[in-house]
N, C-alpha and C positions, 0 to 999 in steps of 0.2 A: 363229579360234576365240576368241582372246584378246579381240579387238574386242567379239565377241558377248556375252562374259561381262562386260565393262566396261559395255556398254549395259544389259544385264539388271540389273546392280548398281545403275547410276544410276536406272533406271526405278523399282526397288524401294524406293530411299531417298527417291525423290520421292513415291511413292504411299503409303509406309507410314504418315506421319502421317494422311493422310486416311482411310486404314482404320482406324487407332486412334481417330480422332475418331468415327468411326460406332459403334465398339465400346465406347466409354467414355461413361459418363453422369456429369454432376457437378452436385450441388446444394449449397447452402450457406444455413445459417441463422445470424443475426447478433442478438446483445442477448438479453435476456430477452423473449422474444415481441416482439422488435423494439423494445424499450425499453432506454435506457442512461442512465447519468448522466455527464455531461462530466467529464473529467479522471480518470474511473474506467476500470478494465480492462473491455474488452467480450468476453464469450465468443462466439466463432464455432465452429460445427460444420459441418465439410465432409464431405459423403457422397459416395463415389466407387464406381462399379460398372464391372467390366470383363467383357464379353462376348467379348473377342478374345483375341489373343496376350498372353501375359505381359507386364506393363509395370512399369517402374521409374522413378521420377523424384521430383519434389517439387510440393507444393501452395504456391501463393504467394497471400497475401492483400494487396492494396493497401489500406492503411488510410488513406492520404491521397492525393489526386491520382489519376492514371490510370498505366498503364503506358507511356503516351507521354510523359508529363511526368515519370516518374521518381519516382513516389510512395514513401512508406515501406512497405517489404515485410516481412510476417512470413511465415515459411515453415516446413514440416515436410516430411521425407522420406515417401514413399509407395511400397510394393511391392504390385502386385496381380496375383495369379496369375489364371488363366482361370476366371471365374465368381466372383471374389471381390467382396465388397460389404463396404466399410470406412466408419467414421465417424472422422475425425481432428479432435480438438478443438484449437483454438488460442486465445490471448488477445491481443487487438490493444487499440490505443488509436487513437482518432479524434480529429480536430481538434476545439478547442473549439466552433466553430461549424460543424463539419462534420455527419456523418450521412448521410442518403440511402442509396443502395445502394453496397455495397463490392464491388470487383472481384476475382473469383477465378479462378485459373489453374491448369491441370494442365500442368506442364513437364517436358520430357525432353530432355537434352542441349542445354540453353538454347533449345530450340524449344516455342513454345506449341502443345499439342495440342488443348486445349479450354478455353473460357473461359465462365464464368457471373457472374452477379451475386447478391448476398445480397437478402433481403428489405430493405424501406426501414426504417431506423433513425429513432427519434423520441426526443426527449430526456425525461427526468424530472428536475424541479427537486430541488435539495438540500433544500428545506423540505417536500417531499411524503414521505408515508410510503409506502413502496415495498413492495407485497406480491408474493410468488411463490406461486402456488397450483397444487398438483397434485392433480387429482381426476379421476375417471372421467366426471364431470358438471359441469364448472367453471362452465358458465353459472349454475348456481344458487347460486354464490358470488361472483357480480360485485357483490353488494351491498357487498362490502368497499371499494369505491370511496368509499362514504358514511361511512366509519369511519376519519377521519384521525387520532384520537387527540389529541395535543397539537400536532400539525403544521397547516399551512394548508390540505393537501389530501391525497388519496390516489391512487395509481395501482396497478392490478392487472395482473400478468404471468401468463398461463396457461402452464404448462410441463409436461413430463414428466420421470420420473425420470432418463432418459437424457441430459436437458438440462443436469442440474447439473454445473457444471465440477469437474474434478480439480486445479485450481490454485486455492488459497484466496484469493489477491487477486481473482480474477474474481467473488468473491461480494459484494466491498465495496458495490456499489450497492444491494443489497437490504437491507431492513430487517427483513420479516417472511417467514418460508417456511411455509405452511400445507400439509400433507400429509394428505390425506383418502382413505380407502377405496383405498389403494395399497400395494402390498408392498415395503417398504422393504429387505427382505432382498437385494433386487437390486442396491441400492447397492454400488458397488466399495470396496474399502478406501480408495483415494485420494479417492473422494467423501466418504466418512464423516470422514476425516481433515480435508478441506477444510471440511467442515460444522462439525465441532467447533472449528476455529480460527476461523471465521466467528462462531460463536456467542459464544466468549470475547472476541472483539473488539467485541461489542455487538448482534449479531444476536438474533432470536427465532425460535425453532422452535415450531411449533404443530402437535401431533399430535392427530388427532380419533378418536373411538371409535365406538360403534354396532356395527352388524353386521361390518363390516371392521376393527375396533379391532385385532384380534389381528395380522392381517397387517401393519396400518399401523404398529404398534410393533416389529415383528420385528427390524428392522435397526438401530433406535436404542435397544434397551433399556437401554444402559449410560449414556444421557443423560437418561432420563425421571426426573420425580419420583416415579414410582409404579413398582409391579411389577405388570403386567397378568396376569390369570390366565384368564379366561373371559368369555363373553358371556351375559346374562340378559335377561329382560324384567320390568319393573316396572309395576303397573297406575296407580300415580300418583307424582308427583315434587313433593309440596308445598314442598319446601325451595327449589325454584327460584322458584315464584309467591311465597313469602313473602320471598325475597332481593330480588326486583325489584319486587314490588308489582302485579304483572301476573298475572291468572288465564289459565290455558291456554284456548286456542280449539279445539284437538284433543283427544278423549279418548284415553287410554291403550288397551292397553300401549305402554310405551317401551322400545326396545331400548338397553340400557346396556353398555358394557364394563367389567367389573368388575375391580378392582385394590386393592392395599394401599400406603398411603402409604409412600415410603421416604425419600429425602434431598430433601425439599421441603417446601413450604408448602402446606396444605390451605385452600383459599378457598370451597369450596362443596362441600357433602356432603348425602347423604340417608341418615340412619339410619348414619352411619359410613362409608358407601360413598362414596369420592371421585367427584365429578362434575367438579371442576376444581381442578387443582393446579399449582403453579409451583416451578421450581427454578432458583435463580441458579448460572450457570456463567460464572466470569469476570466481564466486564462484561455479558454477555447472559443470556437467560432461556430456558428449556424449559418449556412449557405443554402439559399434557395435558387434554383435554376428552372426558369419557367418552362423550358424545353424538355422533351424526351430526348436523352442521349442516344438511344437505339434507332432513331428515325431522322428524317431530314429536318432541318438543315445540317445537324451535328454529325449525323452518323457518315463517316468516310470523307468529312470535310477538312482539309488541311488546318483551316483556321481554328478548329476545335481544340487543337493543341494548346494555343495560347490561353484558352479559358481553363483547360484543365491544369495547366501549369499556375495559372493565378490560384485556382483552388487550392492546389497542393502547397502553395507557398504560403497559404494561411495557417497551416498546421504549425504550431509553435514547437521548438526543440526543448525538451526538458533540461532544465539547469541540473547541475550537479546534485542538489538537494532534493530534486524529483526523482532521481534514480534508485534503484533498489539497493538496500544495505548489502555491501559484498565483502566486507572485512569481518569475518565471525570472531576474530580474536578481539578487535577493538569493541565489537558489540557486546561480547561478553563481559569484557572489563567495564562497560559503561554500567551495567547492572549488577557487578559483583561486589561494589563497595556496600556493604551493609553493617551498620555499627556493632551489631552484636557478633560479627564474624572478625572484628578487628582485635589485634593483639593488644594487650595492656601496653601503656606508655613506659618509658624509662623510668620516669619519676614514681609512677604507680608500682612498678617492681622494686624500686630502691627502698621506698617507704614500708612496703610490706616485708622485705627481707630484714630491714633494719628493726621492725617491730618484732618480728620472729626471734632475731639474735637476742635482743633486749629480754624478751620473756624466757626464752629457753636458757639463756645465759646468766647474767647478773641478777635479774630480778628473781629468776628461779632460786638461785643460791642464796639470795638474801633472806626469801620467805624461808626456806629450810633451815636457815641458820637462825632465824628470829624464833623459830619454834623448838630448835636444837633437834632437828631430826633428820640431819644430812643424809643418813643411811638410807632414807627413802627416795634418793635420788635414782635408784635402780629401778624404781617404779614409775616415779613422776616423770623422768626424762622421756622414756618410751611413750608414756601416756600423752605428755605434750606434743610429741612429734605425730602420733596419730590424730590428736585433735586438730593440729594445725593442717595435716593432710585432708582430713575430712573438710574442714572449713575451706580450704583451697579448691577442692572438688566440688563442694556445694556452690561456692561463689562463681566458680567458672561455669558450672551447669547453669545457674540462674542468669547470669549475664548474657548467655545465648538466647534467652527468650523461651517463653512456654509455647509460642504459638508460631505459625508460619509468617513470613514476610514476602510481599511481593513489591518488587521494585520495577517501575514502569518508566522507561525513558523513551520520548517520543519526539519525532520531527514531523510537524505540521505545516504544509506548504500548500499555497494557492494564492488567488487573487484577493486584493483588499475588499472587493465588492462581491465575492462570491458568497454563497449560502454555506458550503461545506468546502473542507480542505482535504487534500489527500495526505494521509497520516501513516507514517510507519513507526511501529513501537517495537521496542526491545523489552521483553518481559523476562525478569529473573524471579524464579520462585525459590525461597530459602527456607529450610526447615530444620529445626534445632536437633531433630531425631528422625529416624527412619520412619517414613508415613507414605500414605497415598492420599491425593486430593483430586478433586474435580475443580477445574477452573473454567469460569463461564464467560463469554464474551456477547456482544450483540449478534443478532442473526446477520446484519450486514458487515460481518467481519471475515476474514481468512486468516489463516495461521498455519505455521509449521515449526517443529523443533529444529534447532541448529546446534553445531558444535564448533569449537573453536578453531576451525580452519577456514577454508574458503567457503564459508556459507553452505556448507554441504548439508543436505538432510541426513538425519541420523535414522536408525530403525526405531522398531516399536519397544525398544528396550526400557524407556522411561515413561511411556503411556500406552493405555490400551488401544485408543483410537480418538481421532478428531471427529465428534459426532454434531451433525447439524439437524436439528429439529426445531423447537420454538427459539433457540438461541445456538450459539456455537459453543461446544463444551470439549475441553481437552479433558478427556476421560480418565481417571485413575492415573494421574501423574505421579511417578514414584520418585521420591527424594531420599537419598541416602544422609546420614547424619552431616550436619553443617553443609551440604551440598547445594549448589544453585542450578536449578534447571533452567534452561534458556529456551525462549521461543521468539519468533518474529510474527507480529500482527499487522495486517494491511487493512485499512478501513478509509471511508470518507466521513469525516465528523463535522459537526456544526462549527463555523467560524466563530472564535471568541469576539465579545463586543468591543472590537476595536475599529475606529474608522481613520482612514489615511488618505491625504490627498497630496498631489505633486504638481507643481506650476513652473513652467518654463518663464524666466523672465523675458521681458520685452526685448532686451539685448542679445538674449539667448546665451549669455554667459554664466547662468547661475539657475539653480533649481530650489524652490522653496517647497519644503515638506512639512506638512502640518499632521501630526498624530494625535489622537483623543482616546484614551483608555476608558471606556465605559463598562469594563468587566470588574468583576469583584477582586482581582488579584493585580499586584504590582508586576508590571512588565520590567524586567531586570536586565541591566547591561544593553539596552537597545541600541542599534547602530542602524545606519542607513548604508545599504551596500550600492555603490553606482559603479558599474563596470568592473574593473579589478580592485577597486579601493573601497574604504569604509570610513565613514564619518561617525563619531560617537555622539549618540542621542542623550543617554543616560537613563536613570530609572523613571519610570512613569507610573505613578500611583494611580489606584481606583479614581476615576473622575477627572484626572489631570490632563491637559492639553500641552503639547510641547511643539514648537515651531523651530525649524533650523533652516539655514540658507547654505547650500552647498555650492561653491564656486566651481566652476567647470574649466578645465584645462583646455587652452586653444593649441592649435597645431604650431603656432608660432612661438609658444612658451619654451623657453630653454635652448640651448644650443644643440646642434646635432651631435652625436657622439663621434669621437674620432674613431678611425678605422681600428685601431688597437683596443679601445675600449669596447667597441662594438663586438669585438671577438669574445670579450669577457662577459657581456650582456646576453643571455639567452632569449630567444624569441619564444621559448616555451615556458610554461607556467603550470601550476596546479589549476584545474578547471574550477576549483572552488576556492574563492579569496579567503574564506574562513580558515582554509588550511594554510594559506600563505601567511596569514597574521591573525591567529586566534586570540590574542590578547584582549582586543577591544571587547569582543562579544563574550569573553569569559571573565572580564573584569579584573584580570590579574596577568601579570607576566610569569608568576611562579606557578602556573597551573598544574605541574607535575607534582607539587607537594601540598596543594590545597585540596582538601577532602571533597569540597563541593565543585570545584572547577574541573578536577581531573575527570571524574565520570562523564562530565559534560563534553570534555575535549575528546574523549574516547568515542562518544556518540557522533561527533562531527567527522572524527577518521573512519568511523565505520562505513560511511558512505563514499569513501575515496577508493576507487578501483585499481589505483596503481599506475594510471596513464597520466603522462604530461600531455597537454595540448597546446596548440598555437594560442599566444595570448590575445584572445578575442573575447567579446562579450557583448551583450545587448548595450547599445550607446545609452548614456544616462539621459540623453535628450528624448528617448522614448519611454524608458521605465527604470524605476529604481525599486529596491527591495528593503523592507523593514524587517530587522531581525532582532530577535530578543527571546528572553527565558521566562516562562512562568513556573513557579517552583511546585507543580503538581503535573500530572499527566492528563491529556484530554481524553485518553483512551479508557473507557469503563472496563472494569475487571471485577469479578465475583468470585467467591469461592465456597466450598462446602464445609466451612467452620466459622464459628463466630469469634474467635480470637485471632482475627487477620489483622496485621499491620501493613498498611499502604504507604509507598513513598515513591518518589520519582521526580521528574521534570519534563516540560516541553520545550523544544526549540522552534520557535513560532517565526515564520518566514512568509511575509505577505508581500506580493507583487504590486506595486503601485504605478499604473500608467501616468506618463507625464503629459498634462494637459497643455 
C-alpha cells in the first residue's frame, strides 16, 4: 500500500506541471507599442489566466540574454485562483543594443511552468519627439509622426489607458501623451501620481475635447488649465481661421467642449470661449484642446498644422543633467571611494615601520641585554615577527569594517516649484567580505546593474533577480571581498524644501535670484547656471536666504573677434556647463586630489555622453538653474542587515523661470 501511494505521488508530481501548462495562458507586451528609448526604463505588462487548479509562483522577465545564458531577471510574485485573469506590470531595462523579443516565464518552486515572448522591441532615438496616443480611433492621429516640433523626427505609439505605467520612471521615454475621447476616470491613483511626476519632469499632457471632452477630462481635472463644464455646437469658428490664415473646408456646426480658463494661459479662443489653453506644471505642460482632432474643423484642415506645431513646441528639451547616465566608468568611480577601501597614507606606513624597526631592533636587544638572556633572540625574534604580522592582519581586517557600506550618489533635477524631481542615483554596495544581501528600494523606483563600460547591463552573476512586490528588491546581491557592486536607480522623489525665484530687472540687463533653504541640510557650493555660465552663490545653511544679482551680457559688449582668433575659438562646447568649469560647484580647483570633490566630479562626468554641441542654451532671460550639493542622497535605500553604513551626496539642480 505504501509503495502504491509513493508511485501515485511521484506520478502526480511528474504530470502536474504539464496539466498546469495546459490550464495556464501567458502573454506579454513590452515598451510603448513596442517602442523604447535605450537606457530608459521599459514597461512590460504580463497577462496570465488560470483555468486549472490554484497557482502560486512568480513571473520572470529576462531583460538581457536568455534563461540558458543566465540573463538579467526582473520578477514579481503572482497568485492565480481558478478562473483568475491578472495583469502584472513590470519595469525593466534592456541592453543598449538589445531589443528584440524578451523571454517571459511563469515559475513555480523553481520549475518553469510556461514560457512566452513579448512583442518585438524597436528603439526611438533621443532626438525624436515621442508621442503616446490614446484614442478609440488612433489611426486618424497617425499624422503626428509628421509633427516633430523642434526635434529631428517624431514617433508615435498607440496605447490604451491600462498600458500607462504606475511607476513614474517608466514614463521617462515619452515626450507627449495625447488622450482623446477616452474616460480618464479609469486611471488608478498610482497612474495619476506617475503621470503628474512625469509632467513635472518635462512631459506634456494633451487632453482633447469635442463630443467626448467631458469624460476625457474627468480623471485629470486638477491638472488642466481650464474647468470644463459641458459640450456645445457652434456654427462657425472664425477665430481659428483668422489665427492660422487658413479657411475651413468643412462647414459647421462644430462640436466644442466648453470651459472656463483657470490656472493657465489662453492662446486660442472664440468670443471668450477657450479653444486651446496651456498650463505650466513644473518643467512640463498640460494642454487642453476643446475640439476633437478627428473631426471637423481640425481633421484634414491645413491650418491644423499650425496648432499642432504650437503644441509640439511646448515640449521642453531635456538639459544634459536630465539625460540618462551614460559613462559607466565615471559612475562607478563616483561610488568607489569608501574610506575602508582606502590604502593607508605614507605617514601611517612610515610610523608603523619605524615603530616595528625600533621594537624588533634596539629595544628588543636592550631588553635581552638587561636580563642577560641574549641567546633567547633565536626565539623572541620570530615571535615578534609573528606578533606584528598578526597585528597587521587584524588591524587591516578591522579597518575594512565589519558590515556593508552603501554609497549613493544622486542627481536630482526639476523645477523649483515642482512637487517631485527626476532623480538618477548610482549605488555602490561595498562588503568587507564575501556575502549576499537584499537591497530594497521604494516601489516607485526602477533599477539595473551596470559595469564600468558604456553603461551596459550585466548578467545575473551578481544578483538573483530584481523583484517588484510591495517594494523593489535587488535580490541576493553577491559581493566578493572588498568588491563594490554597482547599480543605477531612477525615480521621482519629493523636492527638498527650497524655494527659489528669479526676476528680470526693468532694464532687462540683470536677473535677481533669491534662494531660501528651508531644509535641514546645508546646500553646499551653490551656483546659479545662466546660459553657459555660472555665478557662485556659496553655502546656504538651513533657514538661510541668499540673494544675488546676475548681470547679463549684451550683444554689444566686447569687440567682435578677428578672423584669426575666430579660427581658434570653436563654436562647439560641452552641453553641460558644469563640465566646462566644474570648480565653482565643486568648491575647489584641485578636485582630482580632494576625497570629497573627486567623487562628485565623477558623478557630473557620468552624464556626459561624449558629444560636443553647438554652444546654445536657454537664454537667462527665460530661466536660470540653481545647482548645489546636499551631503546625503535623496534616494532611500534599505538592506537585509542591521550593521549598514550609508554615505553619499546629491547634486541638486532646480530650474527657475525668470519672471
